[in-house]
C-alpha positions as CSV (number, residue, x, y, z in Angstrom):
1,T,114.0,118.0,91.2
2,V,114.7,114.5,91.3
3,Y,115.8,115.1,87.3
4,A,118.0,117.7,88.2
5,N,119.7,115.4,90.5
6,A,119.7,113.2,88.3
7,S,123.2,112.0,85.5
8,I,120.2,110.6,82.9
9,F,116.8,110.1,82.9
10,V,115.4,106.2,82.2
11,F,111.5,105.4,80.4
12,P,111.4,101.9,80.3
13,S,107.6,102.4,79.7
14,I,105.3,99.9,77.4
15,Y,102.7,102.6,77.0
16,E,102.5,105.5,77.5
17,G,99.6,108.0,75.9
18,F,101.4,110.9,75.7
19,G,104.7,111.3,77.8
20,L,105.2,113.8,80.1
21,P,108.2,113.0,82.6
22,P,110.7,112.6,79.7
23,L,109.9,116.4,78.6
24,E,109.7,117.7,82.3
25,A,113.5,115.4,82.9
26,M,114.0,117.1,79.5
27,L,113.0,120.7,81.5
28,N,116.0,119.9,84.8
29,N,118.9,119.6,81.4
30,C,119.0,115.7,82.4
31,P,120.1,113.5,79.7
32,V,116.9,111.5,78.0
33,L,116.5,107.8,77.0
34,V,113.5,106.5,76.5
35,S,111.5,103.5,75.6
36,N,110.7,103.3,70.9
37,A,106.9,102.9,72.4
38,N,103.7,104.3,71.5
39,S,103.8,108.5,71.9
40,L,107.7,108.5,72.7
41,P,109.6,109.4,69.5
42,E,106.5,111.5,69.0
43,V,106.6,113.4,71.7
44,C,110.5,113.0,72.3
45,A,112.1,113.4,69.2
46,D,116.1,113.5,68.5
47,A,116.3,114.7,71.8
48,A,116.3,111.2,73.0
49,I,118.2,107.6,72.4
50,Y,115.1,105.1,72.4
51,F,115.2,101.4,73.1
52,N,113.0,98.4,73.3
53,P,111.8,97.8,76.9
54,L,111.5,94.3,76.2
55,D,114.8,93.7,75.7
56,E,117.3,94.1,78.8
57,V,120.5,94.3,76.9
58,D,119.1,97.0,74.9
59,I,117.9,99.2,78.0
60,S,121.6,98.6,79.1
61,N,123.8,99.6,76.8
62,K,122.3,102.0,75.8
63,I,122.2,103.6,79.3
64,T,126.3,102.7,78.9
65,K,126.6,104.4,76.5
66,V,125.2,107.8,77.4
67,L,126.5,107.5,80.9
68,T,130.2,107.0,79.5
69,N,130.0,110.4,76.8
70,K,129.9,113.2,78.0
71,L,129.8,114.1,74.4
72,L,126.2,113.2,73.6
73,M,125.0,113.3,77.5
74,T,125.7,117.2,76.4
75,E,123.7,116.5,73.0
76,L,120.9,115.9,74.3
77,K,121.2,117.8,76.9
78,I,121.0,121.2,74.0
79,K,118.4,118.8,72.3
80,G,116.0,118.6,75.4
81,K,116.1,122.0,76.0
82,E,115.2,123.4,72.6
83,R,112.8,120.5,72.4
84,I,110.7,121.3,75.4
85,K,110.5,124.9,73.8
86,L,108.0,123.4,71.5
87,F,105.6,122.6,74.7
88,D,103.0,125.4,76.0
89,W,102.9,123.6,79.9
90,E,99.7,126.6,80.2
91,K,98.2,125.2,77.2
92,S,98.5,121.2,78.1
93,A,97.1,122.5,81.8
94,N,94.3,123.7,80.2
95,K,93.7,120.9,77.7
96,H,93.7,118.9,80.6
97,I,90.8,120.4,82.5
98,E,88.8,120.3,79.6
99,L,89.6,116.7,78.5
100,F,88.1,116.6,82.6
101,N,85.7,118.3,81.9
102,Q,84.0,116.1,79.1
103,V,84.3,113.1,80.9
104,I,83.1,114.3,84.0
105,I,79.9,116.3,83.1
C-alpha cells in the first residue's frame, strides 16, 4: 500500500468528521502527523504528532522533527499499532451501513 511505503503520513485536514486515513496509516506501520482540528486528537490520541493546519511553519517544523528523529518515528509506529487495536473495522463498516440506510430510507 501507499502507507506502507511512506516514511510518514501527513494529514493537514481543516475539517474532519472522523479521521479514517490516519488510522489506515497507523495500521500500515506509518508514523502519523495530523492537524489539531476537530476529531483528529480524539481519534489519534498520543499516537500522532499534531500541528496547526493553518500554520505552514508549524507543519514544516513537525515534519522535520519526525523525519530527523528515528526514535520518535519508532515510538509513533508502536503507539499507532496500539491505538489501532481500539478500532474494529467490521463494527465501523456496519455502523456506516446503518447510517447510509437511515439517510436513504
